[in-house]
C-alpha positions in Angstrom: -37.0 -13.0 7.8 -38.3 -9.6 9.0 -36.6 -6.3 9.0 -35.8 -6.4 12.8 -34.2 -9.8 12.4 -32.2 -8.7 9.4 -31.0 -5.6 11.2 -30.0 -7.7 14.2 -28.0 -10.1 12.1 -26.3 -7.2 10.3 -25.3 -5.7 13.6 -23.9 -9.0 14.8 -21.9 -9.4 11.6 -20.6 -5.8 11.8 -19.6 -6.4 15.5 -17.7 -9.6 14.6 -15.9 -7.9 11.7 -14.9 -5.0 14.0 -13.7 -7.3 16.7 -11.6 -9.3 14.3 -10.1 -6.2 12.7 -9.1 -5.0 16.2 -7.4 -8.3 16.8 -5.5 -8.2 13.5 -4.6 -4.5 13.5 -4.2 -3.3 17.1 -5.5 0.2 17.9 -2.8 2.9 17.7 -3.1 6.5 18.7 -1.2 9.6 19.0 0.3 10.1 22.4 1.9 12.9 24.4 5.7 12.5 24.6 7.2 13.6 28.0 11.0 13.4 28.5 11.4 10.7 25.8 8.5 8.6 27.1 4.9 8.1 26.1 2.3 9.4 28.6 -1.0 7.7 28.6 -3.6 7.7 31.4 -1.1 9.4 33.8 1.5 6.6 33.2 4.9 6.9 31.5 6.0 4.1 29.2 9.6 4.1 28.0 10.3 4.1 24.3 10.1 0.6 22.9 8.9 -0.8 26.2 5.6 -2.5 27.0 3.5 -2.4 30.1 1.4 -5.5 30.8 -1.7 -5.4 33.0 -4.1 -7.8 34.4 -7.0 -5.4 34.8 -7.7 -4.3 32.2 -6.1 -7.3 30.5 -3.9 -5.3 28.0 -0.4 -4.5 26.9 0.7 -1.0 26.2 3.6 -0.3 23.9 5.3 3.1 23.2 7.0 4.2 20.0 8.4 7.7 20.5 9.8 8.1 17.0 6.4 7.6 15.4 4.7 9.3 18.3 2.3 6.3 18.5 1.0 4.1 21.3 -0.3 0.5 20.8 -2.9 -1.0 23.1 -3.2 -4.8 22.7 -6.2 -6.5 24.2 -6.9 -10.3 24.3 -7.9 -11.8 21.0 -11.0 -13.8 20.1 -10.8 -17.5 21.0 -12.4 -20.3 19.0 -14.3 -23.0 20.8 -15.8 -25.3 18.2 -16.3 -28.2 20.8 -18.0 -26.0 23.4 -15.3 -26.8 26.0 -15.1 -24.9 29.3 -13.8 -21.4 29.1 -11.9 -19.8 32.0 -10.3 -16.4 32.6 -6.5 -16.6 33.2 -4.7 -14.8 36.0 -1.6 -12.6 36.0 -0.5 -9.8 33.6 -1.3 -9.8 29.9 -1.5 -12.3 28.1 -1.9 -14.7 31.0 -5.1 -12.9 32.1 -6.8 -13.7 28.7 -9.6 -16.2 28.5 -8.6 -19.8 27.6 -10.4 -22.9 26.4 -9.8 -26.1 28.3 -10.7 -29.2 26.3 -9.0 -31.7 28.6 -11.0 -35.0 28.5 -13.1 -33.8 25.6 -13.4 -36.0 22.4 -11.3 -34.2 19.9 -11.9 -36.4 16.9 -12.5 -35.0 13.5 -16.2 -35.8 13.7 -16.5 -33.7 16.8 -14.8 -30.7 15.2 -16.7 -30.8 11.9 -20.1 -32.2 12.8 -20.4 -31.1 16.5 -22.5 -34.2 17.4 
């Protein structure tokens, strides 16, 4: 395996680790507090409240006491049987991608050996 291929695989592995870490530990950041609410991107979010959006497909949660703000995106989905994937509709989490394996052979052989 050559150096470019090795670097490519290293980048892929790093990207996957980063994506998984973001799914396990959501990104938090300091936020401006205005009248007991978090202000982010010109929107006010009440303390302890969450705003759910469809575009971008995220949930925003405010914690005034710790002066932090959580942005939760969709997580990574597993699709070992290569079933059709579709984007949901509606506010988070309904807008996240989903796997539809209806009518697909879901036997153990398919899962582990992927015939």
